[in-house]
C-alpha positions in Angstrom: 0.6 0.3 0.0 1.1 3.9 -1.0 2.2 5.4 1.8 2.5 9.8 2.1 5.4 11.3 3.4 5.8 15.0 3.6 10.1 15.0 2.8 11.9 12.6 2.2 13.9 12.7 5.9 11.4 10.9 6.8 12.1 7.0 5.2 15.7 8.2 4.5 17.2 5.5 7.2 15.6 3.4 5.2 18.6 3.3 1.8 21.8 4.1 1.0 21.1 4.5 -2.8 18.7 6.9 -4.5 18.3 6.4 -8.1 16.8 9.3 -9.3 14.7 10.8 -12.4 15.3 14.2 -13.7 13.0 15.6 -16.2 9.8 16.5 -13.8 11.8 15.4 -10.3 14.8 17.8 -10.7 13.5 19.6 -13.4 11.3 21.2 -16.4 13.8 21.9 -19.2 14.2 25.3 -18.6 15.3 25.5 -14.3 16.0 23.0 -11.5 13.8 22.9 -9.2 15.2 24.3 -5.5 13.8 21.7 -3.1 15.3 18.5 -4.9 18.5 20.3 -5.6 18.4 20.8 -1.4 17.6 17.5 -1.3 20.4 15.4 -3.1 22.6 17.7 -1.4 21.0 17.1 1.5 22.1 13.0 1.0 25.3 13.6 -0.6 26.2 14.6 2.6 24.9 11.9 5.0 27.3 9.0 2.2 24.3 8.1 0.1 25.1 7.4 -3.6 23.2 8.8 -6.1 22.4 8.0 -9.6 20.3 9.8 -11.9 18.4 8.3 -14.6 16.9 10.0 -17.6 15.2 9.0 -20.7 16.9 11.7 -21.9 17.3 10.6 -25.7 20.9 11.6 -26.3 24.8 11.0 -24.1 24.8 11.2 -20.8 27.8 13.8 -21.3 25.5 15.8 -23.1 23.0 15.2 -20.6 24.8 16.3 -17.9 26.2 19.0 -19.3 22.8 20.4 -19.8 21.9 19.8 -16.2 24.5 21.4 -14.5 23.7 24.4 -17.0 19.8 24.9 -15.4 21.5 24.0 -11.9 21.7 20.3 -11.5 25.5 19.9 -10.8 27.6 17.2 -10.8 28.3 17.3 -6.8 24.7 16.7 -6.5 25.2 12.9 -8.0 28.0 9.9 -8.7 26.6 9.6 -12.0 24.7 10.3 -15.2 22.8 7.1 -16.9 20.8 7.7 -20.3 18.7 5.8 -22.0 20.1 7.7 -25.0 23.8 6.7 -23.7 22.3 3.1 -24.4 21.4 3.3 -27.0 24.2 4.7 -28.5 26.6 2.0 -27.2 24.0 -0.8 -28.3 24.5 0.4 -32.1 27.9 0.5 -31.6 28.4 -2.7 -31.0 25.8 -4.7 -32.5 23.7 -1.8 -35.3 21.2 -3.2 -37.0 22.3 -2.1 -40.4 23.7 0.9 -41.2 21.1 2.9 -42.3 18.7 4.3 -40.2 15.5 6.6 -40.2 16.1 8.7 -38.3 13.8 10.6 -36.0 14.3 13.7 -33.9 14.3 16.6 -32.7 17.1 19.6 -34.0 19.4 19.8 -31.4 20.0 16.1 -31.8 21.4 16.0 -35.1 24.7 15.1 -34.1 23.3 12.1 -32.0 25.0 9.5 -34.2 28.3 11.0 -34.3 31.4 8.3 -33.6 28.7 5.4 -35.2 28.7 4.0 -39.0 25.4 5.0 -39.2 24.1 6.8 -42.0 20.8 9.4 -41.0 18.3 9.0 -43.8 14.6 10.3 -44.8 13.4 8.2 -47.2 12.3 4.5 -45.3 13.0 2.6 -48.2 16.0 3.8 -47.8 17.0 2.2 -44.7 18.1 -0.6 -42.5 16.3 0.4 -39.4 14.1 3.2 -37.8 15.7 5.2 -35.3 14.0 8.1 -32.6 14.9 9.8 -30.4 11.9 12.2 -30.0 9.5 14.9 -32.2 10.3 18.2 -33.4 8.7 21.0 -31.1 5.3 21.1 -29.2 3.3 19.2 -31.7 1.1 17.4 -29.9 -0.5 14.7 -32.4 1.5 12.5 -34.2 0.3 12.6 -37.7 2.5 14.2 -39.6 4.8 10.6 -38.7 1.6 7.9 -39.8 2.6 7.7 -43.0 6.5 7.1 -42.7 5.8 4.7 -39.9 3.3 3.0 -42.3 5.6 2.5 -44.9 8.2 1.6 -42.6 6.4 -1.0 -40.7 5.3 -2.7 -44.4 9.4 -3.0 -44.9 9.2 -4.8 -41.9 11.3 -2.7 -40.0 12.6 -2.7 -36.5 12.2 1.0 -34.7 14.6 1.4 -31.7 13.8 3.8 -29.4 16.4 5.8 -27.6 13.1 7.1 -24.7 10.4 5.1 -24.1 9.0 8.2 -22.1 5.0 9.8 -24.0 5.2 13.2 -22.2 7.3 15.2 -20.5 6.6 18.2 -18.9 8.8 20.8 -20.5 8.4 24.9 -18.5 5.2 23.4 -17.2 3.7 22.1 -20.9 3.5 19.1 -22.0 5.2 17.4 -25.0 5.4 14.3 -26.6 8.2 11.8 -26.4 10.2 9.2 -28.9 8.4 6.5 -26.4 5.0 8.3 -28.3 5.9 7.1 -31.7 7.3 3.9 -30.9 3.5 2.8 -28.6 2.1 3.7 -32.2 4.4 1.7 -34.0 3.6 -1.3 -32.5 -0.2 -0.3 -33.2 0.2 -1.1 -36.7 2.1 -4.2 -36.4 5.6 -2.6 -36.4 8.8 -3.9 -34.0 10.3 -1.8 -31.4 13.6 -1.9 -29.1 13.3 0.0 -26.2 16.4 1.4 -24.2 15.5 3.3 -21.0 13.1 2.8 -17.9 11.2 0.8 -17.3 13.0 -2.2 -19.0 15.1 -4.1 -16.8 19.2 -3.6 -19.1 20.0 0.4 -18.7 18.6 -0.4 -14.3 21.7 -2.7 -14.4 24.0 -0.1 -14.8 22.3 2.1 -12.4 22.9 -0.9 -10.0 27.0 -1.5 -10.6 27.7 2.0 -10.5 25.5 2.4 -6.9 27.2 -0.6 -5.8 24.4 -1.0 -2.9 22.4 -4.0 -2.1 18.9 -3.4 -3.2 16.5 -3.7 -0.5 18.5 -0.2 0.6 17.7 1.2 -2.7 15.2 3.2 -3.8 13.8 4.7 -7.2 12.6 8.0 -7.6 10.3 9.5 -10.3 6.8 11.3 -11.6 6.1 8.9 -14.3 4.2 5.8 -12.8 4.9 3.6 -16.6 8.4 4.1 -16.5 9.7 5.2 -13.4 7.1 3.1 -10.2 6.3 -0.3 -13.2 10.6 0.1 -14.1 11.6 -0.9 -9.7 9.1 -3.0 -9.4 10.2 -4.5 -12.6 13.9 -5.0 -10.8 12.7 -5.6 -7.4 13.0 -2.1 -5.2 11.5 0.4 -3.6 9.7 3.8 -5.3 8.8 7.3 -4.1 6.7 8.7 -6.8 6.8 12.2 -7.0 2.8 12.7 -7.9 3.5 16.8 -9.4 4.6 15.2 -12.0 3.4 14.6 -15.6 0.3 12.5 -13.4 -0.9 15.6 -11.6 -3.7 16.2 -13.9 -4.7 12.4 -13.8 -4.9 11.8 -10.2 -5.8 15.9 -8.5 -7.3 17.6 -11.4 -5.8 21.2 -11.9 -5.3 22.5 -8.9 -3.5 25.6 -7.7 -0.9 25.2 -4.7 0.6 22.1 -3.0 -0.8 18.9 -3.2 -1.8 17.0 -0.7 -0.5 13.4 -0.5 -2.1 11.4 1.6 -5.6 12.5 -0.9 -3.3 10.8 -4.2 -2.0 7.9 -2.0 -5.4 7.4 -1.9 -6.3 7.7 -5.5 -3.0 5.5 -5.6 -4.5 3.1 -4.0 -5.4 -0.4 -6.7 -3.3 0.4 -9.2 -0.3 -1.5 -10.4 2.0 -1.1 -10.0 2.0 1.6 -7.4 4.2 3.5 -5.7 5.6 2.4 -2.0 5.7 6.1 -1.2 4.3 9.7 -1.8 5.7 13.4 -1.9 4.2 16.7 -3.8 7.6 16.7 -5.0 11.0 16.2 -4.0 12.1 17.5 -1.1 13.7 16.7 2.7 
């Protein structure tokens, strides 16, 4: 049963290692959340081990640089792991072909640097599909429908470097690569995912933490990825309610959320988190 907490101080003695989401927990894509930053600083001062595990569709170094620029600085954590890094390493070690139908935002144009892979725009020329995300704040996948159908008709596998469906950017929801991958599956296409909630990316986090799983807490704002992923690999989870599920759970309310109310709303959900807080804070 999900238990509400006002701050991490209530349960911190139970855990030595933390797997912490970025978007929606540490920042909103524009600025860091001061309470979350202060919380990680307090944990580090107490000797905790912290991995930032993000479904960001870019290399870990790039994600760390961007995070630092908006206030999530390197001294707050031990290791940064991203779904984009996990996917890049798979492409380096075992690429499914040399030509990728490349769906991404302009900021990710350099993702393929260092790989022997050529980006193409025509499904007829591609060996596989690689999805990092979409450009801008579009709210429909209709512009991709014809391309996805053509790729499906050729039997191409789609590699998804970010399983998230949406992300909060500056207070607004934006579509992510996971939404494209889900549509491809609905069309009958084959997909392969990198990142939460899939177990392989957690293996890297466990190795970096070096802590027994019974002493690890996953913190995130997505029931579908953060909470489900924690359940898959057998670790506890703290759900941050003031994220992508806010309106679904409590409606567009102003002011602070009530963790007890959210816990009640989560009753019977599967998966359900062990703990719930309005946001990450000490």
